[in-house]
C-alpha positions as CSV (number, residue, x, y, z in Angstrom):
1,M,-12.5,-13.6,19.7
2,K,-10.4,-14.9,16.8
3,V,-11.7,-18.5,17.4
4,F,-15.2,-17.1,17.1
5,K,-14.3,-15.2,14.0
6,T,-12.8,-18.3,12.4
7,L,-16.0,-20.3,13.2
8,V,-18.1,-17.6,11.6
9,F,-16.0,-17.6,8.5
10,T,-16.3,-21.4,8.3
11,I,-20.1,-21.3,8.5
12,L,-20.4,-18.5,6.0
13,A,-17.8,-19.6,3.5
14,T,-20.2,-21.6,1.3
15,A,-22.6,-18.7,1.2
16,V,-19.8,-16.3,0.0
17,S,-21.7,-13.3,1.3
18,F,-20.1,-11.8,4.4
19,S,-22.5,-8.9,3.9
20,L,-20.1,-7.3,1.4
21,P,-20.9,-5.7,-2.0
22,S,-20.2,-7.7,-5.1
23,S,-16.9,-5.9,-5.8
24,H,-15.7,-7.2,-2.4
25,R,-16.3,-10.9,-3.1
26,L,-14.9,-13.7,-5.2
27,N,-17.3,-14.8,-7.8
28,D,-19.3,-18.0,-7.2
29,S,-17.2,-20.2,-9.5
30,S,-13.9,-19.3,-7.9
31,V,-15.2,-19.9,-4.4
32,A,-16.8,-23.2,-5.3
33,D,-13.4,-24.4,-6.6
34,N,-11.6,-23.5,-3.4
35,T,-11.5,-25.2,-0.1
36,L,-10.8,-22.9,2.8
37,V,-8.0,-23.9,5.2
38,E,-6.6,-22.3,8.3
39,Y,-3.4,-20.3,7.5
40,S,-1.1,-20.5,10.5
41,A,-0.3,-17.4,12.6
42,K,3.4,-18.5,12.5
43,A,3.6,-18.8,8.7
44,E,5.4,-16.1,6.8
45,I,3.4,-13.8,4.5
46,P,5.2,-11.9,1.8
47,H,4.6,-8.1,2.0
48,F,5.7,-6.1,-1.0
49,F,5.5,-2.3,-1.3
50,T,6.2,0.3,-3.9
51,H,5.5,4.0,-4.5
52,A,3.2,5.9,-6.9
53,L,3.9,4.7,-10.5
54,V,5.8,6.5,-13.1
55,A,2.8,6.9,-15.3
56,Y,4.6,8.7,-18.1
57,P,8.1,7.1,-18.4
58,K,9.3,9.2,-21.3
59,L,8.9,12.3,-19.2
60,G,9.8,10.7,-15.9
61,F,13.1,9.3,-17.1
62,D,14.1,12.3,-19.1
63,R,17.7,13.3,-18.1
64,N,16.5,16.9,-17.6
65,N,13.8,15.9,-15.2
66,T,14.9,16.7,-11.6
67,M,13.0,13.6,-10.4
68,C,14.6,11.2,-12.8
69,G,17.1,9.6,-10.3
70,S,14.5,9.3,-7.6
71,Y,12.0,7.7,-9.9
72,D,14.6,5.3,-11.2
73,A,15.6,4.2,-7.8
74,D,12.3,4.2,-5.9
75,C,9.5,3.5,-8.4
76,L,8.0,1.2,-11.0
77,T,6.4,1.9,-14.3
78,V,2.9,0.9,-15.1
79,G,4.1,-2.0,-17.3
80,E,6.4,-3.3,-14.6
81,F,3.7,-3.3,-12.0
82,K,1.3,-5.1,-14.3
83,A,3.9,-7.7,-15.1
84,I,4.6,-8.3,-11.4
85,L,0.9,-8.7,-10.6
86,S,0.6,-11.3,-13.4
87,S,3.6,-13.2,-12.2
88,L,2.3,-13.3,-8.6
89,Y,-1.1,-14.5,-9.8
90,E,0.5,-17.2,-12.0
91,K,2.5,-18.4,-9.0
92,G,-0.6,-18.8,-6.9
93,Y,-0.6,-15.8,-4.7
94,A,-3.7,-13.9,-3.7
95,L,-4.3,-10.8,-1.6
96,V,-5.3,-11.0,2.0
97,D,-6.6,-8.0,4.0
98,I,-3.8,-6.9,6.2
99,T,-6.2,-6.7,9.2
100,E,-6.9,-10.4,8.9
101,T,-3.2,-11.1,9.8
102,Y,-3.3,-9.7,13.4
103,D,-5.7,-9.0,16.2
104,T,-5.8,-6.3,18.9
105,A,-8.8,-7.3,20.9
106,D,-7.1,-7.3,24.2
107,G,-5.1,-4.2,23.6
108,Q,-2.0,-6.1,22.4
109,A,-1.3,-6.8,18.8
110,K,-0.9,-10.5,18.1
111,R,-0.5,-12.5,14.9
112,T,-3.5,-14.6,14.2
113,S,-4.4,-17.5,11.9
114,F,-7.1,-16.9,9.2
115,L,-9.0,-18.9,6.6
116,F,-7.7,-18.8,3.1
117,P,-8.3,-20.8,-0.1
118,E,-6.3,-24.0,0.0
119,N,-4.8,-23.6,-3.5
120,K,-3.7,-20.0,-2.9
121,K,-0.8,-18.3,-1.0
122,P,-1.5,-15.0,0.9
123,I,0.3,-11.8,0.0
124,V,0.0,-8.2,1.2
125,L,0.7,-5.1,-1.0
126,S,1.2,-1.6,0.3
127,F,1.9,1.7,-1.4
128,D,3.9,4.6,0.0
129,D,3.5,8.3,-0.6
130,I,0.3,8.2,-2.6
131,N,0.2,12.0,-2.0
132,Y,1.2,13.4,-5.4
133,Y,3.6,16.0,-4.1
134,V,3.7,19.4,-5.9
135,K,7.4,18.9,-6.6
136,K,6.5,15.9,-8.8
137,M,3.8,17.5,-10.8
138,N,4.5,17.7,-14.6
139,R,7.4,15.3,-14.1
140,G,6.0,11.9,-15.1
141,M,3.5,11.1,-12.4
142,N,-0.2,11.6,-12.1
143,D,-1.6,14.7,-10.3
144,R,-4.3,13.1,-8.2
145,L,-6.7,10.2,-7.6
146,D,-10.4,10.8,-8.1
147,A,-13.7,8.8,-8.2
148,D,-16.5,9.0,-10.7
149,E,-20.2,8.8,-9.9
150,S,-20.2,5.0,-9.7
151,G,-17.3,5.1,-7.2
152,R,-14.7,3.8,-9.7
153,I,-11.3,5.3,-9.2
154,F,-9.4,7.2,-11.9
155,T,-6.4,9.5,-12.1
156,Y,-6.3,13.1,-13.3
157,T,-3.2,14.6,-14.8
158,E,-3.3,18.0,-16.2
159,H,-0.3,17.7,-18.6
160,A,-1.5,14.4,-20.1
161,D,-3.2,14.3,-23.4
162,G,-6.2,12.4,-22.1
163,Q,-6.0,13.9,-18.6
164,I,-7.9,11.1,-17.0
165,S,-7.0,7.4,-16.9
166,Y,-8.5,4.3,-15.3
167,D,-5.4,2.2,-15.8
168,N,-2.1,4.0,-14.9
169,E,-1.7,3.9,-11.2
170,V,-1.3,1.3,-8.5
171,V,-4.9,1.7,-7.4
172,T,-6.5,1.6,-10.8
173,V,-4.2,-1.1,-12.2
174,L,-4.9,-3.4,-9.2
175,E,-8.6,-2.8,-9.4
176,N,-8.6,-3.8,-13.1
177,F,-6.5,-6.8,-12.4
178,I,-8.9,-8.0,-9.7
179,E,-11.8,-7.4,-12.0
180,A,-10.2,-9.7,-14.6
181,H,-8.9,-12.2,-11.9
182,P,-11.3,-12.1,-9.0
183,D,-9.5,-15.0,-7.2
184,F,-6.5,-12.7,-6.8
185,S,-8.4,-11.0,-4.0
186,Y,-9.8,-13.0,-1.1
187,N,-12.9,-11.5,0.6
188,G,-12.4,-8.2,-1.2
189,A,-8.8,-7.6,0.0
190,R,-7.0,-4.7,-1.6
191,G,-3.8,-2.9,-0.7
192,V,-2.7,-0.4,2.0
193,L,-2.2,3.2,1.1
194,C,0.5,4.7,3.3
195,L,0.2,8.5,3.5
196,T,2.2,11.5,4.7
197,G,0.5,14.8,5.2
198,Y,2.9,17.7,4.7
199,D,1.8,18.3,1.1
200,G,-1.7,16.9,1.3
201,V,-3.1,13.5,0.5
202,L,-4.1,11.7,-2.8
203,G,-3.2,14.9,-4.7
204,Y,-5.4,17.2,-2.7
205,R,-3.7,20.1,-0.8
206,T,-5.2,19.3,2.6
207,D,-2.2,20.5,4.7
208,R,-2.7,23.4,7.1
209,D,-0.8,25.9,4.9
210,S,-2.9,25.3,1.8
211,P,-5.3,28.1,0.8
212,S,-7.7,25.5,-0.6
213,K,-7.5,23.2,2.5
214,E,-11.2,23.2,3.2
215,Q,-12.4,22.4,-0.3
216,D,-9.6,19.9,-0.9
217,T,-10.3,18.1,2.3
218,Q,-13.9,17.5,1.3
219,Q,-12.7,16.2,-2.1
220,A,-10.1,13.9,-0.5
221,K,-12.8,12.5,1.9
222,R,-15.0,11.7,-1.1
223,V,-12.2,9.8,-2.8
224,V,-11.2,8.0,0.5
225,N,-14.8,6.9,1.0
226,A,-14.8,5.4,-2.5
227,L,-11.5,3.6,-1.8
228,K,-12.7,2.2,1.5
229,K,-15.9,0.8,-0.1
230,R,-13.6,-1.1,-2.4
231,G,-11.6,-2.6,0.5
232,W,-8.5,-0.3,0.6
233,R,-6.8,0.3,3.9
234,F,-4.8,3.3,5.1
235,A,-1.6,3.6,7.2
236,C,0.3,6.5,8.7
237,H,3.6,7.1,6.9
238,S,4.5,10.1,9.3
239,Y,3.5,13.6,8.5
240,G,6.8,15.1,7.1
241,H,8.6,12.0,6.0
242,Y,11.6,12.8,8.1
243,H,14.4,10.4,9.0
244,M,13.2,9.0,12.3
245,K,16.8,8.7,13.7
246,K,17.8,12.2,12.7
247,I,15.1,14.4,14.3
248,S,14.7,15.2,17.9
249,A,12.1,13.4,20.1
250,R,10.2,16.6,20.4
251,K,10.0,17.1,16.6
252,F,9.0,13.5,16.1
253,R,6.1,13.8,18.6
254,E,5.0,17.0,16.8
255,D,5.2,15.3,13.4
256,T,3.1,12.3,14.5
257,D,0.5,14.5,16.1
258,K,0.2,16.7,13.0
259,W,-0.7,13.5,11.0
260,L,-3.3,12.6,13.6
261,Y,-4.7,16.1,13.5
262,E,-4.7,16.6,9.7
263,V,-4.8,13.3,8.0
264,E,-6.6,11.0,10.4
265,P,-9.9,13.0,10.0
266,I,-9.7,12.3,6.3
267,V,-8.7,8.6,6.2
268,G,-10.0,7.5,9.6
269,K,-8.2,5.8,12.4
270,T,-5.5,3.3,11.7
271,D,-3.2,1.3,13.9
272,I,-0.6,0.8,11.2
273,Y,2.6,2.9,11.2
274,V,5.0,2.7,8.2
275,Y,8.4,4.1,8.9
276,P,9.8,6.7,6.4
277,Y,12.9,5.2,4.7
278,G,12.3,2.0,6.6
279,E,14.2,3.5,9.6
280,W,12.8,2.1,12.9
281,E,13.5,1.9,16.6
282,T,12.2,-0.8,18.9
283,K,12.4,1.3,22.1
284,G,12.9,4.9,23.3
285,E,10.9,8.1,23.6
286,K,9.9,8.2,19.9
287,H,8.6,4.7,19.7
288,D,6.8,5.1,23.1
289,H,5.0,8.1,21.6
290,L,3.7,6.0,18.7
291,E,2.4,3.3,21.0
292,K,0.7,5.9,23.1
293,R,-1.0,7.2,20.0
294,G,-2.5,3.8,19.3
295,F,-0.2,2.3,16.7
296,K,0.0,-1.5,16.9
297,L,1.7,-2.8,13.7
298,F,4.9,-1.2,12.5
299,C,6.3,-1.8,9.0
300,G,9.9,-1.4,7.9
301,V,11.8,-2.4,4.7
302,G,13.7,-5.6,4.1
303,A,14.2,-8.2,1.3
304,K,13.2,-11.2,3.6
305,D,9.9,-12.3,5.0
306,Y,9.9,-11.0,8.6
307,Y,6.7,-10.7,10.6
308,T,7.3,-10.9,14.3
309,R,6.8,-9.3,17.7
310,M,8.5,-5.9,18.4
311,N,7.8,-6.2,22.1
312,D,5.0,-7.6,24.2
313,K,2.4,-5.2,22.9
314,V,3.1,-4.5,19.2
315,L,4.2,-6.2,16.0
316,F,6.8,-5.5,13.4
317,W,6.6,-6.5,9.7
318,D,9.3,-6.0,7.1
319,R,8.2,-5.2,3.5
320,K,10.0,-6.1,0.3
321,P,10.6,-3.0,-1.9
322,L,9.5,-3.0,-5.5
323,D,11.5,-0.3,-7.4
324,G,14.3,0.2,-9.8
325,Y,17.0,-0.6,-7.2
326,S,15.4,-3.9,-6.2
327,L,14.8,-4.9,-9.8
328,R,18.5,-4.5,-10.5
329,N,19.8,-6.0,-7.3
330,F,17.4,-8.4,-5.7
331,R,16.7,-10.7,-8.7
332,K,17.8,-13.8,-6.9
333,A,15.9,-13.0,-3.7
334,Y,12.7,-12.2,-5.7
335,A,13.0,-15.2,-8.1
336,P,10.2,-17.1,-6.3
337,Y,7.8,-14.3,-7.1
338,F,8.9,-13.0,-10.5
339,D,11.9,-12.7,-12.9
340,A,12.7,-9.0,-13.3
341,T,14.6,-9.6,-16.5
342,D,11.3,-10.5,-18.2
343,F,9.8,-7.0,-17.8
344,Y,12.5,-4.5,-17.0
345,D,11.1,-1.3,-18.7
346,A,13.3,-0.3,-21.6
347,S,12.5,3.3,-21.0
348,R,14.6,3.3,-17.8
349,P,18.1,4.7,-17.7
350,T,20.7,1.9,-18.2
351,A,22.3,3.0,-14.9
352,F,21.3,5.4,-12.0
353,T,24.1,7.8,-13.0
354,D,22.3,8.3,-16.4
355,C,20.0,10.7,-14.6
356,D,22.8,12.9,-13.3
């Protein structure tokens, strides 16, 4: 199947159509300047991830903010994320759709080769907890994602002066960057949104205990459809964001099935599972349940490129974290991609303990 797919891509490459809307294609000039080559299934592909951005650093990093320490350790600011994208682009990287990197045609996940511009290097970006939890509201992050009548994504934040923004979250910043640099996205590739479900999704209270569940679910579906049309993918990040190794097998099964019951109907089926806290197990009752529920690609956390087989049926892919901790401690490891000293946000605390 993959050989046929590669052949089709080769035939259609010069047409640059692929039956995709214009927002999903490189422009004619950028395609004309690129020769497509086969990218080996054995080659490493950097996979970076971060969380929702600290859209309002002054508030987010205030010492009286209960989320200050968490934001400083786990998140980026808008300016930092923009600087990272610019550096990746300058160093020749471009987004590849995560689903192009593996194939499940015979029921087993296998890494596959794919066509890619000769003068570019593929990279994958994913984003965890794009849920906008209630506990973070009015504490420096946005309140929710939304979409206007044209399908363009924006954020809404009640406490912000302007309330809406088209340029202060991972989704909107990346969309704007691709609009300005269309060759940063090959064939309309975007990122992967990794969602939990215990406090809704995308800022909508879609969880079972929410009094506005029905209305918010419809709103969330509308935004998800707008994101999908632009090429965004979705992954399961568990339902309750528990430590996998600390909960019982029974609770873990219930947690997974809650996600499938509540979140999958909103975002659609996915075979990508992203471990909370990067904690993973290669075998056992918990992992067996995930495989039985159809998950094929499992993502952890690690500073090195690591994309390999987990067993004879599924794949494992480590993701490099982008956050305050990694900016401080992984500068040497991340030097091929960016120099954190160039854009470290001055609004951050000078040390993690400054948030105590």
